[in-house]
SERO-179804 format. One line per field, with one value per residue (C-alpha): residue number from 1; chain; x, y, z. Coordinates in nm, 2 decimals, decimal comma. Example, Ala and Ser with C-alpha at 12.3 -4.5 7.8 and 13.67 -1.06 7.14 Angstrom:
2
n 1	2
chain A	A
east 1,23	1,37
north -0,45	-0,11
up 0,78	0,71
//
This chain:
150
n 1	2	3	4	5	6	7	8	9	10	11	12	13	14	15	16	17	18	19	20	21	22	23	24	25	26	27	28	29	30	31	32	33	34	35	36	37	38	39	40	41	42	43	44	45	46	47	48	49	50	51	52	53	54	55	56	57	58	59	60	61	62	63	64	65	66	67	68	69	70	71	72	73	74	75	76	77	78	79	80	81	82	83	84	85	86	87	88	89	90	91	92	93	94	95	96	97	98	99	100	101	102	103	104	105	106	107	108	109	110	111	112	113	114	115	116	117	118	119	120	121	122	123	124	125	126	127	128	129	130	131	132	133	134	135	136	137	138	139	140	141	142	143	144	145	146	147	148	149	150
chain A	A	A	A	A	A	A	A	A	A	A	A	A	A	A	A	A	A	A	A	A	A	A	A	A	A	A	A	A	A	A	A	A	A	A	A	A	A	A	A	A	A	A	A	A	A	A	A	A	A	A	A	A	A	A	A	A	A	A	A	A	A	A	A	A	A	A	A	A	A	A	A	A	A	A	A	A	A	A	A	A	A	A	A	A	A	A	A	A	A	A	A	A	A	A	A	A	A	A	A	A	A	A	A	A	A	A	A	A	A	A	A	A	A	A	A	A	A	A	A	A	A	A	A	A	A	A	A	A	A	A	A	A	A	A	A	A	A	A	A	A	A	A	A	A	A	A	A	A	A
east 0,00	0,12	-0,01	0,14	-0,09	-0,26	-0,04	0,12	0,03	-0,35	-0,41	-0,53	-0,69	-0,60	-0,78	-0,79	-0,99	-1,20	-0,91	-0,67	-0,40	-0,29	-0,29	-0,08	-0,05	0,31	0,51	0,84	1,13	1,43	1,78	1,96	2,26	2,27	1,91	1,60	1,29	0,93	0,84	0,46	0,48	0,79	0,95	1,26	1,08	1,09	0,75	0,65	0,50	0,32	0,40	0,16	0,29	0,18	0,18	-0,15	-0,45	-0,59	-0,95	-1,23	-1,61	-1,64	-1,49	-1,71	-1,51	-1,38	-1,01	-0,77	-0,41	-0,24	0,02	0,34	0,20	-0,11	-0,37	-0,60	-0,65	-0,94	-1,11	-1,45	-1,54	-1,25	-1,12	-0,97	-1,04	-0,86	-0,93	-0,70	-0,59	-0,71	-1,07	-1,07	-0,93	-1,19	-1,47	-1,34	-1,32	-1,66	-1,82	-1,64	-1,78	-2,13	-2,15	-2,27	-2,56	-2,66	-2,58	-2,92	-2,87	-2,49	-2,52	-2,73	-2,48	-2,19	-2,39	-2,43	-2,05	-1,97	-2,21	-2,03	-1,70	-1,83	-1,94	-1,59	-1,36	-1,30	-1,66	-1,57	-1,90	-2,10	-1,90	-1,93	-2,30	-2,35	-2,14	-2,34	-2,67	-2,55	-2,41	-2,75	-2,93	-2,69	-2,75	-3,13	-3,11	-2,90	-3,16	-3,45	-3,29	-3,24
north 0,00	0,35	0,70	0,83	1,04	0,97	0,81	1,05	0,82	0,83	0,98	0,66	0,74	0,58	0,25	0,20	0,35	0,57	0,73	0,78	0,53	0,27	-0,11	-0,30	-0,67	-0,59	-0,28	-0,20	0,04	0,08	0,18	0,41	0,63	0,58	0,67	0,46	0,55	0,45	0,33	0,37	0,73	0,84	0,97	0,93	1,04	0,77	0,63	0,48	0,13	-0,10	-0,44	-0,74	-1,03	-1,29	-1,32	-1,51	-1,37	-1,52	-1,62	-1,54	-1,57	-1,24	-1,05	-0,93	-1,12	-1,37	-1,28	-1,03	-0,95	-0,87	-0,59	-0,55	-0,23	-0,40	-0,34	-0,58	-0,50	-0,65	-0,62	-0,47	-0,51	-0,34	-0,13	-0,21	-0,10	-0,15	-0,22	-0,25	-0,61	-0,57	-0,49	-0,79	-1,02	-0,90	-0,97	-1,31	-1,41	-1,26	-1,46	-1,78	-1,72	-1,65	-1,96	-2,17	-1,93	-1,84	-2,14	-2,11	-1,75	-1,74	-1,69	-1,37	-1,24	-1,31	-1,13	-0,82	-0,82	-0,86	-0,57	-0,35	-0,43	-0,35	-0,01	0,07	-0,11	0,20	0,19	0,09	0,23	0,00	-0,31	-0,19	-0,14	-0,49	-0,65	-0,47	-0,58	-0,95	-0,94	-0,82	-1,09	-1,35	-1,24	-1,23	-1,58	-1,71	-1,56	-1,72	-2,06	-2,07
up 0,00	-0,08	-0,06	-0,39	-0,61	-0,94	-1,21	-1,46	-1,75	-1,81	-1,47	-1,29	-0,96	-0,63	-0,58	-0,20	0,09	-0,13	-0,32	-0,02	-0,12	-0,37	-0,32	-0,58	-0,65	-0,76	-0,81	-0,97	-0,92	-1,14	-1,06	-1,30	-1,25	-0,88	-0,82	-0,77	-0,98	-0,93	-1,27	-1,23	-1,09	-1,30	-0,99	-0,78	-0,46	-0,19	-0,14	0,19	0,12	0,36	0,22	0,23	0,44	0,18	-0,20	-0,23	-0,05	0,27	0,29	0,52	0,49	0,66	0,36	0,08	-0,18	0,08	0,05	0,21	0,27	0,60	0,59	0,78	0,95	1,09	0,82	0,65	0,28	0,10	-0,25	-0,30	-0,67	-0,85	-0,55	-0,21	0,14	0,47	0,83	1,13	1,20	1,56	1,45	1,21	1,48	1,72	1,47	1,39	1,76	1,83	1,54	1,67	2,02	1,89	1,69	1,98	2,06	1,70	1,49	1,31	1,21	1,16	0,78	0,84	1,09	0,85	0,57	0,80	0,87	0,49	0,42	0,67	0,52	0,17	0,30	0,43	0,66	0,86	0,98	1,33	1,48	1,25	1,37	1,73	1,70	1,54	1,82	2,09	1,93	1,90	2,26	2,38	2,19	2,33	2,68	2,63	2,48	2,78	3,03	2,84	2,83	3,21
//
């Protein structure tokens, strides 16, 4: 992931987090005359890149397209149609653990819960209030279910 601007050739717009940064499957730099050049951006400015930890995407049923990458700086990058979005690893791990713990209480409605989570990711991974609200709602339902079963 990088925060470089639009490409000089054909002015391609940034493809991640609603136009805030780039996510590349691969990227190239060239070395010439003692300087390193970014081939895509026709620049010798140093770009700060957050590299994915893996070449092939990881999979999760929680993601809109069921795949994602984890970066070295603690982000999850995932595709949504032809663009990408990010979420903090901590939020993603919290959601995975939450869904795993809920499974025993809501096994009949897990597909609906997973669809809600995927929908929130599709809106934007940085929507932490949406995730928090859903988790509060499900925790409330779980507590009510536990009380009713006593």
